C-alpha positions as CSV (number, residue, x, y, z in Angstrom):
1,M,133.6,-55.1,125.1
2,S,137.4,-54.7,125.6
3,A,139.2,-52.5,123.1
4,S,141.0,-54.2,120.2
5,I,144.3,-52.2,119.7
6,A,147.3,-53.5,117.8
7,L,150.5,-54.2,119.9
8,T,152.5,-51.7,117.8
9,T,149.9,-49.0,118.6
10,K,150.2,-49.7,122.3
11,Q,154.0,-49.6,122.2
12,A,153.9,-46.3,120.3
13,Y,151.6,-44.8,122.9
14,Q,153.8,-46.0,125.7
15,N,156.8,-44.4,124.1
16,S,155.1,-41.1,123.4
17,A,153.6,-40.9,126.8
18,E,156.9,-41.6,128.5
19,Q,158.4,-38.7,126.5
20,A,155.5,-36.3,127.2
21,S,156.1,-33.3,129.4
22,T,152.5,-32.9,130.7
23,S,149.7,-35.4,131.5
24,L,146.1,-35.0,132.4
25,L,146.0,-38.4,134.1
26,R,146.4,-39.3,137.8
27,H,149.4,-38.2,139.8
28,P,153.1,-37.5,138.8
29,Q,154.9,-40.8,138.4
30,L,158.5,-41.2,139.6
31,S,161.1,-43.5,138.1
32,M,161.7,-46.7,140.0
33,T,165.0,-45.3,141.4
34,E,163.3,-42.1,142.5
35,E,160.4,-44.0,144.1
36,L,162.6,-46.3,146.1
37,Q,164.8,-43.4,147.2
38,L,161.7,-41.5,148.3
39,L,160.3,-44.5,150.3
40,A,163.7,-45.1,152.0
41,S,163.6,-41.5,153.2
42,Q,160.1,-42.1,154.7
43,L,161.4,-44.8,157.0
44,Q,162.1,-43.9,160.6
45,Q,165.4,-45.2,162.1
46,H,163.6,-47.4,164.6
47,E,161.2,-49.1,162.1
48,K,161.7,-52.7,161.2
49,R,160.3,-55.0,158.5
50,E,157.3,-57.0,159.5
51,V,157.4,-60.8,159.4
52,Y,154.3,-62.7,158.0
53,G,152.0,-59.8,158.9
54,S,153.3,-59.2,162.4
55,G,155.2,-56.1,163.4
56,A,154.6,-52.5,164.2
57,L,155.1,-51.2,160.7
58,I,152.3,-53.1,159.1
59,N,150.0,-53.4,162.2
60,D,150.1,-49.7,163.0
61,F,149.2,-49.0,159.3
62,E,146.3,-51.5,159.5
63,D,145.0,-49.9,162.6
64,H,145.2,-46.5,161.0
65,V,143.3,-47.5,157.9
66,A,140.7,-49.4,160.1
67,Q,140.2,-46.1,162.0
68,L,139.8,-44.1,158.7
69,L,137.1,-46.6,157.5
70,G,135.4,-46.8,160.9
71,K,136.0,-50.5,161.3
72,P,137.4,-52.3,164.3
73,A,140.1,-54.1,162.4
74,A,141.9,-54.4,159.1
75,L,144.3,-56.7,157.2
76,F,146.9,-55.6,154.6
77,L,146.9,-57.9,151.6
78,P,148.8,-58.1,148.4
79,T,145.8,-57.6,146.0
80,G,142.2,-56.9,145.8
81,T,141.8,-60.0,143.7
82,L,142.6,-61.9,146.9
83,A,140.9,-59.6,149.4
84,Q,137.4,-59.6,147.8
85,P,136.6,-63.3,147.3
86,L,138.2,-64.0,150.6
87,A,135.7,-61.6,152.2
88,L,132.8,-63.2,150.3
89,R,133.9,-66.7,151.4
90,I,133.8,-65.7,155.1
91,H,130.3,-64.1,154.7
92,A,129.1,-67.3,152.9
93,D,130.4,-69.5,155.7
94,Q,128.8,-67.4,158.4
95,R,125.4,-67.6,156.7
96,Q,125.7,-71.0,155.0
97,R,124.8,-69.4,151.7
98,N,127.1,-69.2,148.8
99,G,125.3,-66.8,146.6
100,V,126.7,-63.3,145.8
101,A,124.6,-60.6,144.1
102,L,126.7,-58.2,142.1
103,H,126.6,-55.8,139.1
104,P,127.2,-57.1,135.6
105,T,130.3,-54.9,135.3
106,S,131.8,-55.9,138.6
107,H,135.5,-56.4,138.5
108,L,135.0,-60.0,139.7
109,M,132.8,-60.7,136.7
110,L,135.0,-59.0,134.0
111,H,138.6,-59.0,135.1
112,E,139.3,-61.9,137.5
113,Q,138.6,-65.0,135.2
114,M,135.6,-65.7,137.5
115,G,138.0,-66.7,140.3
116,F,135.3,-66.2,143.0
117,E,133.4,-69.1,141.5
118,A,136.2,-71.3,140.2
119,L,138.5,-71.1,143.2
120,W,136.2,-69.9,146.1
121,Q,133.1,-72.0,145.3
122,L,130.8,-69.0,145.3
123,N,127.8,-68.5,143.1
124,G,127.4,-65.2,141.4
125,T,124.1,-63.6,140.4
126,T,124.1,-60.4,138.5
127,T,121.4,-57.8,139.0
128,G,120.7,-54.4,137.7
129,F,121.4,-52.7,134.3
130,T,124.8,-52.6,132.7
131,N,124.8,-48.8,132.3
132,K,123.6,-47.7,135.8
133,P,124.2,-48.5,139.5
134,I,122.3,-51.2,141.3
135,T,119.1,-50.1,143.1
136,L,117.0,-51.4,146.0
137,D,114.5,-52.7,143.5
138,D,117.3,-54.6,141.7
139,L,118.3,-56.3,144.9
140,K,114.7,-57.2,145.7
141,S,114.4,-59.0,142.4
142,V,117.2,-61.5,143.4
143,K,116.1,-64.8,144.9
144,T,117.4,-64.8,148.5
145,D,117.4,-68.5,149.3
146,D,121.1,-68.9,148.7
147,L,122.1,-65.2,148.8
148,G,124.8,-64.6,151.4
149,T,126.4,-61.3,150.2
150,V,125.6,-58.3,148.2
151,L,128.8,-56.7,146.6
152,L,128.6,-53.1,145.6
153,E,131.3,-51.0,144.0
154,L,131.7,-47.4,144.9
155,P,132.3,-45.7,142.6
156,M,131.6,-47.9,139.6
157,R,134.6,-47.9,137.4
158,E,133.1,-49.5,134.2
159,I,130.4,-46.9,133.9
160,G,132.4,-43.7,134.5
161,G,132.5,-43.5,138.3
162,Q,128.7,-43.4,138.8
163,L,127.3,-43.8,142.3
164,P,123.9,-44.9,143.5
165,D,121.6,-42.3,145.1
166,W,122.6,-42.0,148.8
167,D,119.1,-42.7,150.2
168,D,118.7,-45.7,148.0
169,L,122.2,-47.0,149.1
170,V,121.1,-46.7,152.8
171,A,117.9,-48.5,152.0
172,Q,119.9,-51.3,150.3
173,S,122.0,-51.8,153.4
174,Q,118.9,-51.9,155.6
175,W,117.2,-54.4,153.4
176,A,120.2,-56.7,153.3
177,R,120.6,-56.7,157.0
178,Q,116.9,-57.4,157.5
179,Q,117.5,-60.5,155.3
180,N,120.7,-61.5,157.1
181,I,122.6,-60.8,153.9
182,A,126.1,-59.3,154.2
183,M,127.0,-56.1,152.5
184,H,130.6,-56.0,151.0
185,L,132.1,-52.8,149.5
186,D,134.4,-52.9,146.6
187,G,136.1,-49.7,147.4
188,A,139.0,-49.9,144.9
189,R,138.4,-46.1,144.3
190,L,136.5,-45.4,147.6
191,W,138.8,-42.5,148.4
192,Q,136.9,-40.4,145.8
193,V,133.4,-41.0,147.3
194,P,133.2,-38.9,150.5
195,A,133.4,-35.6,148.5
196,A,130.7,-36.9,146.1
197,Y,128.3,-37.8,148.9
198,D,129.4,-35.0,151.2
199,C,130.0,-37.4,154.1
200,S,132.9,-39.2,155.8
201,L,134.5,-42.5,154.9
202,T,133.1,-43.8,158.2
203,E,129.6,-42.9,157.3
204,I,129.9,-44.8,154.0
205,C,131.5,-47.8,155.5
206,E,128.9,-48.1,158.3
207,L,126.6,-49.4,155.6
208,F,128.8,-52.4,154.9
209,D,130.0,-55.4,156.9
210,S,133.3,-55.5,155.1
211,V,135.3,-53.1,153.0
212,Y,138.1,-53.4,150.5
213,V,140.3,-50.5,149.5
214,S,143.2,-50.2,147.1
215,F,146.3,-48.1,147.5
216,Y,147.8,-48.0,143.9
217,K,144.9,-46.6,141.9
218,D,144.0,-43.2,143.4
219,L,146.8,-43.0,145.9
220,G,149.7,-43.9,143.6
221,A,151.3,-46.6,145.8
222,I,153.3,-49.6,144.4
223,S,150.5,-52.1,145.2
224,G,148.5,-53.4,148.1
225,A,145.1,-53.6,149.5
226,V,143.3,-53.5,152.9
227,L,140.3,-55.5,153.9
228,A,138.4,-54.1,156.9
229,G,135.6,-55.4,159.2
230,S,134.9,-56.7,162.6
231,E,137.7,-58.2,164.7
232,A,136.2,-61.7,164.3
233,F,135.9,-61.2,160.6
234,I,139.6,-60.1,160.3
235,E,140.7,-63.1,162.4
236,Q,139.0,-65.3,159.8
237,A,140.5,-63.3,157.0
238,K,144.0,-64.0,158.4
239,I,143.3,-67.7,158.2
240,W,142.0,-67.6,154.7
241,A,144.9,-65.4,153.6
242,R,147.3,-68.0,154.9
243,R,145.5,-70.7,153.1
244,A,145.5,-68.8,149.8
245,G,149.1,-67.8,149.9
246,G,148.5,-64.2,150.8
247,N,150.4,-64.2,154.1
248,V,153.6,-62.9,152.5
249,T,157.0,-63.1,154.3
250,T,157.2,-59.4,154.3
251,Q,155.4,-56.5,152.6
252,Y,157.2,-53.6,154.0
253,P,157.9,-51.9,150.6
254,Q,154.2,-52.0,149.8
255,V,153.2,-50.8,153.2
256,V,155.6,-47.9,153.2
257,S,154.4,-47.0,149.7
258,A,150.8,-47.2,150.7
259,R,151.4,-45.1,153.8
260,H,153.1,-42.4,151.8
261,G,150.4,-42.5,149.1
262,L,147.7,-42.1,151.7
263,K,149.4,-39.2,153.3
264,E,150.3,-37.5,150.0
265,N,147.2,-38.1,147.9
266,L,144.2,-38.7,150.1
267,P,144.0,-35.0,151.1
268,V,143.6,-33.9,147.4
269,M,140.7,-36.2,146.6
270,P,138.0,-33.5,147.4
271,D,139.7,-31.1,145.0
272,A,140.1,-33.8,142.4
273,V,136.4,-34.5,142.5
274,G,135.5,-30.8,142.1
275,Y,138.0,-30.5,139.3
276,A,136.6,-33.5,137.5
277,K,133.0,-32.3,137.8
278,A,133.9,-28.9,136.3
279,L,136.0,-30.3,133.5
280,G,133.5,-33.0,132.6
281,E,130.6,-30.5,132.5
282,V,132.5,-28.3,130.0
283,L,133.7,-31.3,127.9
284,S,130.1,-32.5,127.6
285,R,129.4,-29.4,125.4
286,F,132.1,-30.4,122.9
287,K,131.1,-32.0,119.6
288,G,132.8,-35.3,118.8
289,L,132.7,-36.8,122.2
290,R,130.2,-37.8,124.9
291,V,130.9,-37.7,128.7
292,N,129.7,-40.5,130.9
293,P,128.2,-39.5,133.3
294,E,127.3,-36.1,131.7
295,T,128.1,-34.4,135.0
296,P,130.9,-36.5,136.7
297,Q,130.1,-37.6,140.2
298,T,133.6,-38.5,141.4
299,A,137.2,-37.8,140.3
300,M,136.8,-40.0,137.2
301,F,134.6,-40.1,134.1
302,H,134.6,-41.7,130.7
303,L,134.8,-40.1,127.3
304,H,133.0,-41.9,124.4
305,F,134.2,-41.2,120.8
306,P,132.4,-42.2,117.6
307,L,135.5,-44.1,116.4
308,S,137.0,-47.6,116.6
309,A,139.4,-48.1,119.4
310,E,142.3,-48.6,117.0
311,A,141.5,-45.4,115.0
312,L,141.2,-43.3,118.2
313,A,144.4,-44.8,119.6
314,K,146.4,-43.8,116.5
315,R,145.0,-40.2,116.8
316,I,146.0,-40.1,120.5
317,N,149.5,-41.3,119.6
318,E,149.9,-38.7,117.0
319,Y,148.7,-35.9,119.2
320,T,150.8,-36.9,122.2
321,A,154.0,-37.3,120.1
322,R,153.4,-33.9,118.4
323,T,152.5,-31.8,121.5
324,G,154.2,-33.6,124.4
325,V,150.8,-33.5,126.2
326,V,148.8,-36.6,127.3
327,I,145.1,-35.7,127.3
328,L,143.8,-39.3,126.9
329,P,144.9,-42.8,127.7
330,L,144.4,-45.5,125.2
331,P,140.8,-46.6,124.8
332,R,139.9,-49.2,127.4
333,A,136.7,-50.5,125.7
334,E,134.8,-50.3,122.5
335,I,131.0,-50.6,122.7
336,D,128.4,-50.1,119.9
337,G,131.0,-48.4,117.7
338,E,132.3,-46.0,120.3
339,A,135.8,-46.1,121.8
340,I,135.9,-45.3,125.5
341,C,138.7,-43.6,127.4
342,E,138.9,-43.3,131.1
343,I,139.8,-40.0,132.7
344,T,141.0,-40.1,136.3
345,I,141.8,-36.8,137.9
346,G,144.7,-36.3,140.3
347,R,147.6,-33.9,140.9
348,N,148.7,-34.0,137.3
349,A,145.5,-32.4,136.0
350,M,145.2,-30.0,138.8
351,S,148.7,-28.7,138.2
352,Q,147.3,-26.8,135.2
353,P,144.3,-24.5,134.8
354,Q,141.3,-26.1,133.2
355,D,141.5,-23.8,130.2
356,F,144.8,-25.5,129.4
357,W,143.1,-28.9,129.0
358,L,140.1,-27.5,127.3
359,Q,142.3,-25.9,124.7
360,H,144.1,-29.2,124.0
361,F,140.8,-31.1,123.7
362,K,139.6,-28.5,121.3
363,Q,142.7,-28.9,119.2
364,F,142.5,-32.7,119.4
365,L,138.9,-32.8,118.2
366,E,139.5,-30.3,115.4
367,G,142.5,-32.4,114.2
368,N,145.0,-29.5,114.8
């Protein structure tokens, strides 16, 4: 259930957060002027804007990301909301099966107005339990007559960045391929996962036929996504992107921003995962909140408070305005009387010793 927070409370939070000197969340954020000046300085003199997806600037970046993910080809797209149903449509056509198995908390189910069904003529079937990742047994419970694709999210944002057991994930991939069912990876936050599994991006992506990654969430870019897969798959993706209005005249600001974000922030992901695990473990001992998962698996986790979303939001506003320190975002959900805040660790958090944040959480919970 999404959080119900008054507009005035949201505005007050935005004002206090903008004035704050220190934040636990994500990476340092530049002003628009500063960001555009930085991106301009990243350009080489010989580089030129691409036109409708053709040009060295975008194509070299696509090749670089494809190599990172261990896939033969990749396509830069404006959004994941385009990239993912586009991938599912291709897999459906290849197999003549429109069914998609996905978790009840999938972004496609909760945050895209069911576009994959309404616009892309796919049929979603949810499987698994709301509070934990999909397992092989969950997949085996799905009728396969019309099932063309399994969509898995790694890590799972709505349940605090949880991941399936690695051996079970491998088994899921093997089962799907034995059934001629495609595996698609919602990798919006995939950059966090190698450190959690202690393996490479390539090893993870080998389990999937197609992979979507985002550049603005963990990497701090303006926007943009990449869809990766086989060369034949990406050729089809280009056709569908054109049909769907995703073949933009030029995307060079987004590409340059994504390129910078990848260079700047991907190397810190292992440290961010380690920092999140250590911080979450200590916070789980505090009274007045619950950490989900109790021991974080990735560079994110959720904090559950026994308050309404509005009540918690007002407390966050007051603390931020008084201390100049952002330790919590506004609640993103309210479930069973608990307000839920999402913590995503990046360079902001790691700029301070963990004791700094623990002291602020202690003061916040004690009402000081």
